[in-house]
C-alpha positions, 0 to 999 in steps of 0.5 A, spaced: 532 483 525 524 484 526 520 478 529 517 474 524 510 475 526 505 476 532 503 468 533 508 463 531 504 457 532 499 460 527 499 461 519 499 468 519 498 473 514 501 480 514 497 485 510 499 493 509 497 498 503 500 504 500 498 510 497 493 512 502 495 519 502 496 520 494 492 525 490 492 520 484 492 513 482 490 507 486 491 505 493 494 498 493 494 493 498 498 486 499 498 480 504 503 475 505 504 469 509 512 468 510 515 461 512 517 460 519 524 459 518 524 466 514 530 471 515 532 477 512 536 483 515 534 488 510 527 487 510 523 493 514 518 498 513 518 500 506 518 507 507 525 506 511 528 502 505 531 506 498 527 504 492 533 499 490 532 496 496 525 495 495 526 492 488 531 487 491 526 485 496 520 484 492 523 478 488 525 475 494 519 475 498 515 473 492 519 467 491 520 465 499 513 467 501 508 461 502 503 465 499 502 472 497 496 477 494 496 484 491 490 488 490 488 495 487 482 499 489 482 505 483 480 512 484 473 511 482 472 506 487 476 511 492 471 517 491 465 512 492 467 509 498 472 514 502 480 512 502 479 508 509 474 503 507 478 503 500 484 501 504 481 495 508 477 493 501 484 492 498 487 489 504 481 484 504 482 483 496 489 481 497 488 476 502 482 473 498 488 472 492 492 468 496 492 460 495 493 459 503 487 461 507 490 464 514 488 463 521 490 469 523 491 476 520 496 482 522 494 488 520 498 495 519 495 501 522 489 501 527 483 500 523 480 494 520 474 490 519 474 482 520 475 478 514 471 472 514 471 471 521 479 470 521 482 473 528 486 479 527 490 484 530 492 491 528 499 494 529 500 501 529 507 502 525 507 494 524 511 495 518 517 497 522 515 491 527 513 485 524 516 481 518 510 479 515 507 486 515 514 489 512 514 484 507 506 486 505 508 493 505 514 492 500 510 489 495 504 494 496 509 500 495 513 496 489 507 494 485 504 501 486 510 505 484 511 501 478 503 502 476 504 510 477 511 510 473 507 506 467 501 512 467 506 517 468 508 516 460 501 519 459 501 525 463 508 527 464 506 534 467 505 531 474 511 527 474 508 521 477 514 517 475 518 521 481 512 523 486 508 517 485 501 521 486 503 524 492 501 531 494 508 534 492 509 542 490 511 539 483 504 535 482 500 541 485 503 545 480 501 541 474 494 540 477 494 548 477 497 548 470 493 542 466 487 541 471 486 534 474 485 528 470 482 521 469 487 518 475 486 524 480 481 522 486 476 527 485 474 527 492 480 529 495 482 536 496 487 537 490 489 544 491 490 548 498 486 553 495 480 549 494 479 551 501 478 558 500 472 562 498 472 567 492 468 573 495 
């Protein structure tokens, strides 16, 4: 079982995002404060869990967390800010949505900018090391997946219901055939041939 958090003597939020490497849709971040006695054998990095396991964990985390927040940064803002800044903005907004202000923030990854002078620590692959970051990764992923399944209905030829906006062969074939749409990140290289010059 994963350790609960970095600093057990402080009110600590774990934060993580989902969707950084996608060609379409938002980047979604979550922040979670778990109680000191929280235990769950299943909870792990969301990428190591099945969709069924994530869906099982989501209501448990939401019910048992002392506080949590989820925030979306959509493709238009991603195109303006760049994806790294958008991921950090999403994490800040998720922390801001919580009803409890944390005393410490543990962040998945190696990049973060301070939030309201609250001390923080970046943890590479933190979603597989600490429960509060893992819980945030599960919420970020499940909320984003649900959104991508919803917008799939209007654009079924990209099959976002299955690929969730990631650059799969099927997704790219859809872009080749039908072009990009309002949900695509225009600042991203949508097709590999965008690198080639027509001479």
